[in-house]
Backbone as CSV, one residue per row, in Angstrom:
resi,resn,N_x,N_y,N_z,CA_x,CA_y,CA_z,C_x,C_y,C_z
1,MET,19.782,-17.171,-4.778,18.415,-17.722,-4.893,18.196,-18.337,-6.267
2,LEU,18.746,-17.682,-7.311,18.626,-18.209,-8.652,19.780,-19.149,-8.961
3,LYS,19.464,-20.294,-9.515,20.489,-21.300,-9.754,21.145,-21.162,-11.123
4,ASN,20.452,-20.461,-12.066,21.011,-20.351,-13.404,22.141,-19.327,-13.418
5,TYR,23.301,-19.731,-13.948,24.480,-18.863,-13.880,24.335,-17.613,-14.728
6,SER,23.432,-17.622,-15.740,23.310,-16.482,-16.648,22.374,-15.408,-16.113
7,SER,21.765,-15.629,-14.976,20.787,-14.694,-14.466,21.450,-13.599,-13.645
8,ALA,20.807,-12.411,-13.628,21.351,-11.263,-12.911,21.296,-11.496,-11.405
9,THR,22.268,-10.950,-10.706,22.308,-11.036,-9.243,22.111,-9.675,-8.591
10,GLU,22.027,-8.609,-9.407,21.732,-7.278,-8.897,21.048,-6.481,-10.001
11,PHE,20.326,-5.435,-9.587,19.578,-4.629,-10.540,19.945,-3.159,-10.387
12,TYR,19.849,-2.441,-11.516,20.055,-0.998,-11.531,18.706,-0.326,-11.798
13,PHE,18.316,0.591,-10.922,17.054,1.305,-11.088,17.307,2.621,-11.829
14,LEU,16.604,2.811,-12.960,16.730,4.074,-13.688,16.107,5.230,-12.927
15,GLY,15.030,4.932,-12.185,14.383,5.973,-11.395,13.698,7.008,-12.258
16,PHE,13.945,8.283,-11.953,13.305,9.389,-12.657,14.328,10.106,-13.541
17,PRO,14.053,10.212,-14.838,14.972,10.937,-15.721,14.845,12.440,-15.504
18,GLY,15.863,13.180,-15.927,15.801,14.630,-15.825,17.070,15.206,-15.226
19,SER,17.095,16.530,-15.159,18.257,17.236,-14.630,18.344,17.099,-13.110
20,LYS,19.482,17.521,-12.560,19.680,17.474,-11.122,18.686,18.377,-10.410
21,GLU,18.372,19.541,-10.997,17.415,20.460,-10.391,16.030,19.839,-10.311
22,LEU,15.626,19.165,-11.396,14.318,18.504,-11.397,14.272,17.385,-10.368
23,ARG,15.340,16.623,-10.278,15.389,15.525,-9.308,15.346,16.058,-7.875
24,ASN,15.967,17.215,-7.637,15.908,17.827,-6.310,14.486,18.283,-5.969
25,ILE,13.800,18.818,-6.970,12.407,19.228,-6.760,11.529,18.015,-6.457
26,LEU,11.734,16.941,-7.227,10.982,15.708,-6.983,11.287,15.150,-5.599
27,PHE,12.561,15.197,-5.193,12.931,14.710,-3.865,12.200,15.490,-2.782
28,ALA,12.212,16.822,-2.877,11.552,17.654,-1.874,10.052,17.389,-1.839
29,THR,9.446,17.223,-3.019,7.998,16.981,-3.083,7.626,15.637,-2.480
30,PHE,8.332,14.583,-2.905,8.013,13.246,-2.410,8.358,13.092,-0.934
31,PHE,9.434,13.753,-0.495,9.792,13.704,0.920,8.710,14.370,1.767
32,PHE,8.163,15.477,1.276,7.069,16.152,1.986,5.844,15.243,2.069
33,PHE,5.463,14.644,0.937,4.311,13.737,0.929,4.526,12.561,1.886
34,TYR,5.727,11.990,1.835,6.041,10.839,2.686,6.003,11.227,4.162
35,SER,6.600,12.362,4.504,6.619,12.811,5.894,5.210,13.087,6.407
36,MET,4.405,13.771,5.599,3.038,14.075,6.013,2.204,12.810,6.143
37,SER,2.476,11.826,5.277,1.775,10.540,5.378,2.099,9.849,6.693
38,LEU,3.390,9.825,7.061,3.788,9.210,8.329,3.179,9.944,9.516
39,ILE,3.253,11.267,9.496,2.705,12.052,10.602,1.200,11.862,10.720
40,GLY,0.509,11.919,9.582,-0.939,11.758,9.590,-1.374,10.403,10.120
41,ASN,-0.701,9.346,9.676,-1.063,8.003,10.138,-0.709,7.792,11.612
42,MET,0.411,8.381,12.065,0.757,8.280,13.483,-0.258,9.016,14.357
43,VAL,-0.750,10.150,13.865,-1.799,10.881,14.590,-3.063,10.036,14.693
44,ILE,-3.438,9.388,13.586,-4.625,8.536,13.600,-4.469,7.412,14.613
45,ILE,-3.324,6.738,14.598,-3.079,5.636,15.529,-3.143,6.125,16.974
46,PHE,-2.514,7.271,17.256,-2.497,7.811,18.615,-3.902,8.180,19.084
47,VAL,-4.658,8.885,18.243,-6.001,9.317,18.629,-6.922,8.120,18.818
48,VAL,-6.824,7.126,17.945,-7.659,5.922,18.086,-7.336,5.182,19.374
49,CYS,-6.060,5.155,19.754,-5.658,4.439,20.972,-6.122,5.145,22.246
50,VAL,-6.070,6.479,22.252,-6.382,7.216,23.489,-7.825,7.693,23.545
51,GLY,-8.497,7.775,22.395,-9.869,8.282,22.379,-10.870,7.213,22.812
52,LYS,-11.509,7.425,23.945,-12.468,6.444,24.451,-13.705,6.349,23.568
53,CYS,-14.024,7.437,22.886,-15.204,7.427,22.015,-14.949,6.704,20.690
54,LEU,-13.711,6.362,20.434,-13.361,5.716,19.171,-13.088,4.225,19.323
55,GLN,-13.513,3.638,20.440,-13.296,2.209,20.663,-14.409,1.405,20.008
56,SER,-14.373,1.378,18.667,-15.370,0.649,17.878,-14.656,-0.069,16.747
57,PRO,-15.304,-1.060,16.118,-14.644,-1.818,15.043,-14.106,-0.950,13.918
58,MET,-14.865,0.069,13.511,-14.439,0.898,12.391,-13.107,1.578,12.664
59,TYR,-12.937,2.130,13.847,-11.694,2.815,14.188,-10.579,1.828,14.546
60,PHE,-10.958,0.664,15.028,-9.980,-0.392,15.262,-9.331,-0.808,13.945
61,PHE,-10.167,-0.997,12.913,-9.645,-1.321,11.587,-8.853,-0.154,11.009
62,LEU,-9.319,1.067,11.239,-8.634,2.243,10.726,-7.229,2.368,11.310
63,GLY,-7.081,2.038,12.586,-5.763,2.078,13.210,-4.802,1.101,12.558
64,HIS,-5.269,-0.128,12.311,-4.415,-1.121,11.650,-4.150,-0.742,10.205
65,LEU,-5.133,-0.127,9.555,-4.926,0.337,8.183,-3.837,1.403,8.132
66,SER,-3.795,2.267,9.136,-2.757,3.294,9.195,-1.377,2.677,9.379
67,VAL,-1.296,1.618,10.191,-0.022,0.912,10.363,0.438,0.321,9.032
68,LEU,-0.481,-0.293,8.309,-0.141,-0.876,7.009,0.287,0.194,6.008
69,GLU,-0.383,1.350,6.026,-0.012,2.448,5.134,1.423,2.892,5.403
70,MET,1.770,3.039,6.675,3.117,3.469,7.033,4.161,2.454,6.585
71,LEU,3.888,1.179,6.795,4.842,0.143,6.428,4.987,0.028,4.911
72,THR,3.869,0.115,4.187,3.907,-0.017,2.731,4.746,1.082,2.100
73,THR,4.522,2.321,2.533,5.304,3.425,1.967,6.769,3.353,2.389
74,THR,7.031,2.890,3.620,8.404,2.814,4.108,9.207,1.747,3.374
75,VAL,8.535,0.729,2.866,9.225,-0.320,2.117,9.781,0.211,0.794
76,THR,9.116,1.200,0.201,9.481,1.632,-1.154,9.975,3.071,-1.243
77,VAL,9.318,4.000,-0.550,9.602,5.426,-0.750,11.013,5.831,-0.325
78,PRO,11.541,5.413,0.846,12.911,5.830,1.195,13.951,5.432,0.151
79,LEU,13.807,4.239,-0.430,14.740,3.824,-1.476,14.600,4.710,-2.706
80,MET,13.352,5.082,-3.021,13.121,5.982,-4.148,13.757,7.347,-3.891
81,LEU,13.625,7.858,-2.674,14.220,9.146,-2.322,15.748,9.088,-2.402
82,TRP,16.308,7.992,-1.938,17.759,7.824,-2.011,18.235,7.791,-3.461
83,GLY,17.453,7.163,-4.327,17.795,7.116,-5.740,17.778,8.494,-6.395
84,LEU,16.888,9.376,-5.921,16.836,10.734,-6.460,18.062,11.555,-6.087
85,LEU,18.695,11.213,-4.962,19.870,11.954,-4.510,21.151,11.474,-5.178
86,LEU,21.151,10.238,-5.679,22.363,9.686,-6.285,22.608,10.288,-7.665
87,PRO,23.863,10.503,-8.036,24.162,11.047,-9.366,23.897,10.055,-10.488
88,GLY,24.030,8.760,-10.205,23.799,7.733,-11.223,22.615,6.848,-10.872
89,MET,22.649,5.613,-11.387,21.568,4.677,-11.111,21.754,4.012,-9.750
90,LEU,20.643,3.657,-9.133,20.661,2.991,-7.838,20.871,1.495,-8.036
91,VAL,21.824,0.918,-7.318,22.123,-0.518,-7.422,21.485,-1.245,-6.249
92,VAL,20.722,-2.293,-6.557,20.031,-3.082,-5.539,20.302,-4.549,-5.787
93,SER,20.627,-5.279,-4.755,20.896,-6.707,-4.900,19.613,-7.471,-5.189
94,LEU,19.771,-8.677,-5.706,18.620,-9.529,-6.001,17.841,-9.831,-4.731
95,THR,18.549,-10.093,-3.627,17.880,-10.386,-2.357,17.065,-9.195,-1.874
96,ALA,17.647,-7.988,-1.971,16.937,-6.787,-1.540,15.716,-6.526,-2.411
97,CYS,15.846,-6.751,-3.713,14.736,-6.564,-4.633,13.608,-7.547,-4.315
98,CYS,13.986,-8.797,-4.076,13.005,-9.829,-3.737,12.293,-9.496,-2.428
99,THR,13.060,-9.048,-1.433,12.484,-8.710,-0.132,11.528,-7.535,-0.248
100,GLN,11.943,-6.502,-1.005,11.079,-5.344,-1.165,9.766,-5.716,-1.838
101,ARG,9.853,-6.518,-2.897,8.636,-6.888,-3.625,7.717,-7.741,-2.755
102,TYR,8.303,-8.667,-1.992,7.472,-9.512,-1.131,6.755,-8.682,-0.064
103,LEU,7.487,-7.787,0.593,6.882,-6.960,1.641,5.827,-6.025,1.064
104,TYR,6.138,-5.439,-0.090,5.185,-4.516,-0.708,3.883,-5.223,-1.078
105,LEU,3.986,-6.381,-1.731,2.791,-7.123,-2.129,2.031,-7.665,-0.919
106,SER,2.747,-8.157,0.088,2.101,-8.715,1.271,1.346,-7.646,2.047
107,LEU,2.001,-6.522,2.266,1.351,-5.425,2.986,0.178,-4.873,2.187
108,GLY,0.336,-4.792,0.859,-0.752,-4.311,0.016,-1.952,-5.244,0.042
109,THR,-1.697,-6.547,0.012,-2.786,-7.523,0.089,-3.517,-7.406,1.418
110,SER,-2.776,-7.304,2.514,-3.393,-7.141,3.831,-4.209,-5.852,3.894
111,GLU,-3.721,-4.813,3.239,-4.436,-3.535,3.243,-5.757,-3.638,2.493
112,PHE,-5.741,-4.318,1.337,-6.979,-4.510,0.595,-7.990,-5.323,1.408
113,LEU,-7.509,-6.318,2.118,-8.400,-7.132,2.947,-9.006,-6.307,4.081
114,LEU,-8.212,-5.403,4.649,-8.747,-4.540,5.699,-9.768,-3.547,5.140
115,PHE,-9.533,-3.049,3.927,-10.532,-2.210,3.279,-11.851,-2.963,3.141
116,THR,-11.770,-4.224,2.748,-12.957,-5.052,2.622,-13.623,-5.261,3.977
117,ALA,-12.827,-5.494,5.025,-13.375,-5.657,6.375,-14.109,-4.401,6.818
118,MET,-13.544,-3.229,6.501,-14.216,-1.976,6.845,-15.524,-1.828,6.081
119,ALA,-15.547,-2.284,4.829,-16.783,-2.242,4.044,-17.837,-3.157,4.658
120,VAL,-17.434,-4.361,5.060,-18.366,-5.297,5.701,-18.876,-4.724,7.017
121,ASP,-17.981,-4.081,7.766,-18.375,-3.463,9.031,-19.464,-2.423,8.812
122,ARG,-19.288,-1.566,7.795,-20.308,-0.546,7.504,-21.590,-1.182,6.992
123,TYR,-21.456,-2.279,6.260,-22.639,-2.991,5.760,-23.478,-3.521,6.912
124,VAL,-22.824,-4.160,7.871,-23.538,-4.694,9.027,-24.164,-3.563,9.835
125,ALA,-23.435,-2.449,9.995,-23.946,-1.323,10.783,-25.186,-0.707,10.150
126,VAL,-25.242,-0.678,8.805,-26.369,-0.057,8.111,-27.531,-1.022,7.925
127,CYS,-27.231,-2.247,7.530,-28.283,-3.194,7.148,-28.770,-4.075,8.295
128,ASN,-27.964,-4.230,9.322,-28.373,-5.080,10.447,-27.912,-4.455,11.764
129,PRO,-28.388,-3.239,12.066,-27.869,-2.519,13.231,-28.183,-3.185,14.569
130,LEU,-29.306,-3.915,14.653,-29.684,-4.534,15.919,-28.718,-5.638,16.332
131,ARG,-28.091,-6.272,15.369,-27.145,-7.350,15.663,-25.692,-6.929,15.450
132,TYR,-25.486,-5.617,15.292,-24.147,-5.128,15.000,-23.163,-5.457,16.114
133,ASN,-23.522,-5.173,17.349,-22.613,-5.428,18.473,-22.336,-6.912,18.672
134,ILE,-23.277,-7.758,18.261,-23.072,-9.206,18.384,-22.168,-9.714,17.269
135,ASN,-22.454,-9.267,16.035,-21.672,-9.754,14.889,-20.265,-9.169,14.860
136,MET,-20.140,-7.900,15.216,-18.843,-7.232,15.142,-18.293,-7.008,16.556
137,ASN,-18.177,-8.078,17.309,-17.633,-7.972,18.660,-16.102,-7.917,18.597
138,SER,-15.473,-7.669,19.739,-14.018,-7.501,19.783,-13.282,-8.760,19.342
139,HIS,-13.819,-9.930,19.691,-13.184,-11.190,19.299,-13.176,-11.335,17.776
140,THR,-14.320,-11.026,17.135,-14.417,-11.115,15.678,-13.465,-10.133,14.997
141,CYS,-13.425,-8.906,15.497,-12.560,-7.890,14.901,-11.083,-8.277,15.003
142,LEU,-10.708,-8.832,16.152,-9.320,-9.245,16.326,-8.950,-10.341,15.340
143,TRP,-9.850,-11.293,15.153,-9.575,-12.384,14.224,-9.539,-11.889,12.775
144,VAL,-10.379,-10.915,12.438,-10.360,-10.345,11.092,-9.009,-9.704,10.800
145,VAL,-8.471,-8.961,11.768,-7.176,-8.314,11.591,-6.063,-9.354,11.483
146,ILE,-6.093,-10.371,12.345,-5.063,-11.416,12.311,-5.083,-12.144,10.969
147,VAL,-6.270,-12.503,10.505,-6.402,-13.210,9.229,-5.918,-12.332,8.075
148,SER,-6.229,-11.041,8.124,-5.789,-10.127,7.064,-4.268,-10.076,6.977
149,TRP,-3.605,-9.945,8.119,-2.146,-9.897,8.133,-1.537,-11.232,7.699
150,VAL,-2.018,-12.326,8.277,-1.433,-13.644,7.988,-1.679,-14.038,6.531
151,PHE,-2.908,-13.859,6.061,-3.232,-14.230,4.682,-2.412,-13.413,3.696
152,GLY,-2.268,-12.112,3.975,-1.500,-11.260,3.078,-0.072,-11.735,2.915
153,PHE,0.565,-12.139,4.017,1.971,-12.562,3.950,2.119,-13.983,3.420
154,LEU,1.135,-14.840,3.621,1.210,-16.202,3.090,0.855,-16.249,1.607
155,PHE,-0.108,-15.427,1.197,-0.622,-15.467,-0.169,0.430,-15.056,-1.200
156,GLU,1.363,-14.195,-0.793,2.332,-13.658,-1.748,3.631,-14.459,-1.817
157,ILE,3.749,-15.518,-1.045,4.999,-16.289,-1.059,5.258,-16.901,-2.431
158,TRP,4.275,-17.616,-2.962,4.487,-18.298,-4.238,4.667,-17.325,-5.407
159,PRO,3.850,-16.245,-5.538,4.077,-15.323,-6.653,5.484,-14.731,-6.664
160,VAL,5.988,-14.313,-5.504,7.326,-13.733,-5.446,8.384,-14.805,-5.713
161,TYR,8.176,-15.992,-5.161,9.110,-17.105,-5.387,9.202,-17.423,-6.884
162,ALA,8.038,-17.486,-7.554,8.027,-17.802,-8.982,8.658,-16.685,-9.811
163,THR,8.387,-15.439,-9.437,8.940,-14.307,-10.184,10.459,-14.300,-10.152
164,PHE,11.033,-14.530,-8.981,12.480,-14.427,-8.851,13.206,-15.723,-9.186
165,HIS,12.469,-16.725,-9.679,13.112,-17.897,-10.253,13.104,-17.843,-11.782
166,LEU,12.701,-16.716,-12.322,12.878,-16.492,-13.743,14.348,-16.167,-14.020
167,ARG,14.767,-16.323,-15.267,16.146,-16.005,-15.661,16.198,-14.583,-16.199
168,PHE,16.843,-13.686,-15.458,16.961,-12.290,-15.874,18.278,-12.108,-16.633
169,CYS,18.282,-12.538,-17.899,19.529,-12.514,-18.666,19.510,-11.498,-19.809
170,LYS,18.397,-10.808,-20.042,18.364,-9.784,-21.082,19.101,-8.531,-20.636
171,SER,18.866,-8.135,-19.401,19.486,-6.945,-18.847,19.247,-6.966,-17.341
172,ASN,19.943,-6.106,-16.623,19.683,-5.968,-15.187,19.353,-4.518,-14.840
173,VAL,18.818,-3.771,-15.818,18.418,-2.377,-15.608,16.898,-2.308,-15.574
174,LEU,16.337,-1.902,-14.435,14.897,-1.756,-14.262,14.492,-0.316,-14.547
175,ASP,13.583,-0.130,-15.494,13.105,1.209,-15.839,12.013,1.631,-14.855
176,HIS,12.413,1.732,-13.584,11.467,2.077,-12.520,12.254,2.541,-11.302
177,PHE,11.522,2.916,-10.238,12.204,3.339,-9.011,12.073,2.315,-7.891
178,TYR,11.437,1.158,-8.181,11.380,0.045,-7.231,11.206,-1.237,-8.020
179,CYS,11.165,-2.377,-7.337,11.100,-3.680,-8.006,9.700,-3.929,-8.551
180,ASP,9.425,-3.410,-9.705,8.118,-3.552,-10.337,8.042,-4.873,-11.098
181,GLY,6.928,-5.583,-10.938,6.767,-6.892,-11.560,6.805,-6.845,-13.072
182,GLY,6.157,-5.827,-13.670,6.145,-5.721,-15.122,7.532,-5.549,-15.708
183,GLN,8.365,-4.742,-15.052,9.730,-4.542,-15.532,10.589,-5.788,-15.323
184,LEU,10.318,-6.541,-14.269,11.046,-7.795,-14.061,10.724,-8.799,-15.165
185,PHE,9.448,-8.879,-15.560,9.076,-9.762,-16.665,9.750,-9.324,-17.960
186,LYS,9.896,-8.022,-18.127,10.506,-7.497,-19.344,11.967,-7.922,-19.468
187,LEU,12.640,-8.081,-18.331,14.051,-8.470,-18.332,14.249,-9.974,-18.402
188,SER,13.178,-10.735,-18.268,13.305,-12.191,-18.193,13.430,-12.816,-19.575
189,CYS,14.232,-13.870,-19.649,14.348,-14.648,-20.887,13.270,-15.728,-20.965
190,ASP,12.631,-16.018,-19.837,11.573,-17.025,-19.812,10.273,-16.412,-20.308
191,LYS,9.403,-17.285,-20.794,8.100,-16.816,-21.239,7.313,-16.271,-20.052
192,GLY,7.272,-17.040,-18.969,6.628,-16.567,-17.746,5.140,-16.332,-17.866
193,ARG,4.481,-16.937,-18.872,3.055,-16.679,-19.067,2.220,-17.189,-17.905
194,PHE,2.591,-18.345,-17.365,1.813,-18.901,-16.268,1.900,-17.996,-15.046
195,THR,3.110,-17.524,-14.749,3.278,-16.635,-13.602,2.557,-15.313,-13.824
196,GLU,2.648,-14.769,-15.041,1.983,-13.513,-15.332,0.463,-13.656,-15.237
197,LEU,-0.066,-14.782,-15.749,-1.503,-15.029,-15.656,-1.932,-15.179,-14.202
198,MET,-1.095,-15.855,-13.399,-1.399,-16.021,-11.987,-1.453,-14.674,-11.275
199,LEU,-0.494,-13.770,-11.585,-0.488,-12.443,-10.980,-1.712,-11.642,-11.416
200,PHE,-2.129,-11.834,-12.654,-3.327,-11.172,-13.160,-4.563,-11.621,-12.391
201,LEU,-4.705,-12.932,-12.209,-5.840,-13.458,-11.467,-5.791,-13.043,-10.002
202,MET,-4.577,-13.009,-9.435,-4.416,-12.604,-8.042,-4.884,-11.166,-7.842
203,SER,-4.517,-10.283,-8.767,-4.874,-8.877,-8.608,-6.371,-8.649,-8.766
204,ILE,-7.063,-9.549,-9.505,-8.517,-9.463,-9.596,-9.155,-9.975,-8.311
205,PHE,-8.586,-11.047,-7.750,-9.170,-11.677,-6.567,-9.106,-10.764,-5.357
206,ILE,-7.974,-10.131,-5.176,-7.791,-9.307,-3.976,-8.751,-8.135,-3.904
207,PRO,-8.939,-7.359,-4.991,-9.860,-6.245,-4.871,-11.321,-6.639,-4.970
208,SER,-11.666,-7.937,-4.897,-13.047,-8.358,-5.088,-13.971,-7.822,-4.021
209,GLY,-13.416,-7.360,-2.883,-14.253,-6.802,-1.833,-14.936,-5.519,-2.241
210,SER,-14.523,-4.934,-3.392,-15.111,-3.671,-3.799,-16.536,-3.824,-4.312
211,HIS,-17.086,-5.040,-4.286,-18.465,-5.190,-4.720,-19.448,-4.715,-3.664
212,HIS,-18.951,-4.339,-2.487,-19.842,-3.856,-1.433,-20.165,-2.372,-1.678
213,TRP,-20.696,-2.070,-2.863,-20.892,-0.660,-3.213,-21.909,0.004,-2.299
214,LYS,-22.933,-0.726,-1.908,-23.932,-0.117,-1.030,-23.311,0.278,0.285
215,THR,-22.444,-0.586,0.805,-21.785,-0.300,2.074,-20.830,0.860,1.949
216,ILE,-19.957,0.818,0.926,-18.946,1.848,0.770,-19.589,3.207,0.533
217,SER,-20.730,3.234,-0.162,-21.361,4.503,-0.466,-21.905,5.196,0.766
218,THR,-22.018,4.485,1.879,-22.496,5.100,3.114,-21.383,5.854,3.821
219,CYS,-20.157,5.718,3.382,-19.018,6.393,4.011,-18.179,7.030,2.914
220,ALA,-18.302,8.343,2.765,-17.644,9.037,1.652,-16.141,8.887,1.691
221,SER,-15.561,8.943,2.880,-14.110,8.833,2.988,-13.626,7.455,2.555
222,HIS,-14.332,6.420,3.002,-13.962,5.054,2.625,-14.077,4.877,1.117
223,PHE,-15.166,5.384,0.548,-15.391,5.262,-0.884,-14.280,5.940,-1.683
224,THR,-13.893,7.160,-1.270,-12.858,7.893,-1.986,-11.533,7.157,-1.966
225,CYS,-11.130,6.656,-0.784,-9.854,5.947,-0.667,-9.853,4.658,-1.470
226,VAL,-10.992,3.948,-1.465,-11.079,2.705,-2.229,-10.977,2.978,-3.724
227,VAL,-11.658,4.026,-4.195,-11.617,4.361,-5.626,-10.194,4.694,-6.064
228,ILE,-9.508,5.554,-5.283,-8.138,5.929,-5.640,-7.209,4.724,-5.582
229,GLY,-7.289,3.965,-4.483,-6.385,2.833,-4.297,-6.619,1.724,-5.297
230,TYR,-7.902,1.333,-5.490,-8.194,0.232,-6.394,-7.945,0.600,-7.848
231,SER,-8.310,1.828,-8.258,-8.124,2.200,-9.652,-6.646,2.228,-10.020
232,SER,-5.809,2.763,-9.123,-4.371,2.792,-9.396,-3.799,1.383,-9.424
233,SER,-4.215,0.546,-8.474,-3.693,-0.820,-8.412,-4.181,-1.657,-9.589
234,LEU,-5.430,-1.456,-9.998,-5.937,-2.183,-11.158,-5.152,-1.806,-12.404
235,PHE,-4.815,-0.527,-12.542,-4.020,-0.101,-13.690,-2.651,-0.768,-13.685
236,LEU,-2.077,-0.908,-12.485,-0.735,-1.481,-12.378,-0.720,-2.972,-12.653
237,TYR,-1.716,-3.720,-12.134,-1.604,-5.172,-12.115,-2.613,-5.909,-12.983
238,VAL,-3.797,-5.332,-13.216,-4.784,-6.051,-14.021,-4.593,-5.664,-15.478
239,LYS,-3.497,-6.156,-16.053,-3.183,-5.959,-17.466,-2.628,-7.285,-17.993
240,LEU,-3.079,-7.678,-19.151,-2.554,-8.911,-19.717,-1.114,-8.741,-20.155
241,ASN,-0.727,-7.519,-20.585,0.652,-7.268,-20.960,1.289,-6.409,-19.877
242,GLN,2.103,-7.022,-19.020,2.679,-6.332,-17.880,3.971,-5.605,-18.213
243,THR,4.452,-5.721,-19.433,5.802,-5.254,-19.722,5.855,-3.942,-20.490
244,GLN,4.725,-3.253,-20.647,4.715,-2.054,-21.447,4.451,-0.818,-20.591
245,ALA,4.606,0.347,-21.222,4.241,1.636,-20.657,4.916,1.884,-19.321
246,ALA,6.260,1.973,-19.330,7.006,2.208,-18.094,6.664,3.557,-17.484
247,GLU,6.487,4.576,-18.322,6.171,5.912,-17.814,4.819,5.920,-17.117
248,TYR,3.832,5.254,-17.708,2.510,5.184,-17.086,2.565,4.389,-15.783
249,ASN,3.370,3.342,-15.766,3.534,2.561,-14.540,4.134,3.399,-13.428
250,ARG,5.077,4.273,-13.785,5.694,5.142,-12.781,4.655,6.073,-12.166
251,VAL,3.805,6.639,-13.029,2.775,7.565,-12.540,1.783,6.835,-11.636
252,ALA,1.319,5.648,-12.085,0.379,4.882,-11.271,1.012,4.436,-9.962
253,SER,2.304,4.076,-9.995,3.009,3.675,-8.781,3.096,4.835,-7.794
254,LEU,3.332,6.039,-8.320,3.372,7.216,-7.453,2.019,7.468,-6.810
255,MET,0.944,7.199,-7.543,-0.392,7.343,-6.963,-0.588,6.377,-5.802
256,VAL,-0.142,5.118,-5.992,-0.322,4.092,-4.970,0.595,4.320,-3.775
257,LEU,1.857,4.671,-4.031,2.872,4.694,-2.981,3.063,6.052,-2.323
258,VAL,2.709,7.138,-3.013,2.975,8.475,-2.471,1.697,9.284,-2.285
259,VAL,0.926,9.456,-3.360,-0.231,10.347,-3.304,-1.349,9.784,-2.438
260,ASN,-1.715,8.519,-2.686,-2.812,7.926,-1.918,-2.519,7.851,-0.414
261,PRO,-1.319,7.379,0.016,-1.014,7.409,1.455,-1.001,8.814,2.044
262,PHE,-0.643,9.821,1.220,-0.669,11.207,1.687,-2.108,11.693,1.897
263,LEU,-3.017,11.298,1.006,-4.395,11.767,1.074,-5.229,11.025,2.121
264,ASN,-4.953,9.721,2.305,-5.803,8.906,3.168,-6.007,9.469,4.573
265,PRO,-4.944,9.879,5.297,-5.185,10.412,6.650,-6.114,11.615,6.664
266,PHE,-5.974,12.499,5.672,-6.834,13.682,5.610,-8.267,13.305,5.249
267,ILE,-8.411,12.379,4.301,-9.749,11.967,3.882,-10.487,11.295,5.035
268,PHE,-9.819,10.391,5.721,-10.465,9.657,6.803,-10.777,10.540,8.009
269,THR,-9.976,11.581,8.245,-10.157,12.393,9.449,-11.009,13.633,9.212
270,LEU,-10.737,14.366,8.127,-11.454,15.615,7.895,-12.920,15.396,7.584
271,TRP,-13.258,14.242,7.004,-14.648,13.942,6.699,-15.348,13.176,7.824
272,ASN,-14.670,13.018,8.930,-15.225,12.257,10.048,-15.374,13.191,11.252
273,GLY,-16.602,13.636,11.486,-16.845,14.594,12.552,-16.495,14.055,13.926
274,LYS,-16.763,12.784,14.164,-16.468,12.190,15.463,-14.974,12.152,15.725
275,PHE,-14.208,11.806,14.702,-12.754,11.754,14.861,-12.180,13.145,15.112
276,THR,-12.622,14.146,14.351,-12.099,15.499,14.525,-12.437,16.049,15.904
277,GLU,-13.611,15.688,16.419,-13.980,16.130,17.771,-13.064,15.528,18.821
278,VAL,-12.810,14.221,18.700,-11.900,13.563,19.640,-10.486,14.114,19.482
279,PHE,-10.072,14.370,18.244,-8.733,14.912,17.998,-8.560,16.271,18.677
280,ARG,-9.578,17.132,18.584,-9.504,18.436,19.250,-9.428,18.285,20.765
281,ASP,-10.178,17.321,21.303,-10.128,17.079,22.749,-8.753,16.591,23.181
282,VAL,-8.160,15.702,22.390,-6.827,15.183,22.717,-5.787,16.291,22.644
283,MET,-5.861,17.136,21.610,-4.922,18.245,21.477,-5.093,19.255,22.606
284,ARG,-6.336,19.473,23.015,-6.589,20.385,24.128,-6.002,19.844,25.422
285,SER,-6.133,18.543,25.614,-5.582,17.914,26.821,-4.058,17.967,26.814
286,CYS,-3.452,17.712,25.657,-1.989,17.779,25.548,-1.494,19.200,25.790
287,TYR,-2.237,20.178,25.312,-1.846,21.575,25.519,-1.899,21.945,26.996
288,GLN,-2.944,21.466,27.683,-3.061,21.749,29.122,-1.929,21.101,29.909
289,LEU,-1.543,19.889,29.509,-0.436,19.210,30.205,0.874,19.971,30.010
290,LEU,1.120,20.429,28.773,2.333,21.192,28.496,2.326,22.549,29.203
291,LYS,1.138,23.142,29.290,1.015,24.446,29.923,1.276,24.372,31.419
292,ASP,0.790,23.280,32.043,0.988,23.084,33.481,2.435,22.698,33.783
């Protein structure tokens, strides 16, 4: 992909420093979080699909949000877990690094857009309830989801293309556990100011849906997930200097990729009485089928 002969064609991930025992503990912890995140999101998708009482825009968006959560973590976490098991550094090709970064950013952008759609949905439900069924009909909801997915994958083409056309000739060792943009800039011999400024503006534009504070405040679970997700992402990307504080970036990345996806299924379900009621009914029905 890169035409300059002096540029790196593969990267080494430093991952997490420490002894083998510490790395094993981290592996077990992150594997547990990742597994519970997958199970929780699959439960949400299943209950939303089979629960007749949950056939509404809010749960329709929640189902797609769960799909995005599963895909986002799967793009990054398994590679991180594999790196924890290796005795040395993890080697990743330039193509694999580019693919991971594109998928991660695209899925993340689509997820932020769906968060905004859920905020708008709650806004319409609270402020204009008489026209809610007209404004948030099935056709509108379907188009919102399609636009979120398509826009997310189209919007990130140029940023990733520009990033990986930089010359990585300083080193090919990334002080991270995945293809982090700040560490890629650190390895580049190019100034890259235009690309870095563009990424800065992009990260401000995407979370702009968080101005619906009145709407989000009507749903505690939505508000909590938005605060955790946006604050961690803002720390990662809304910085004029993207090349510093590798340790802090690792912690913030873990919040975005491991902790937040682990918490979201519990936050969305345990604080939602209607969902928990349907979930109990579904589990009761499954138990009766198994018993018979």
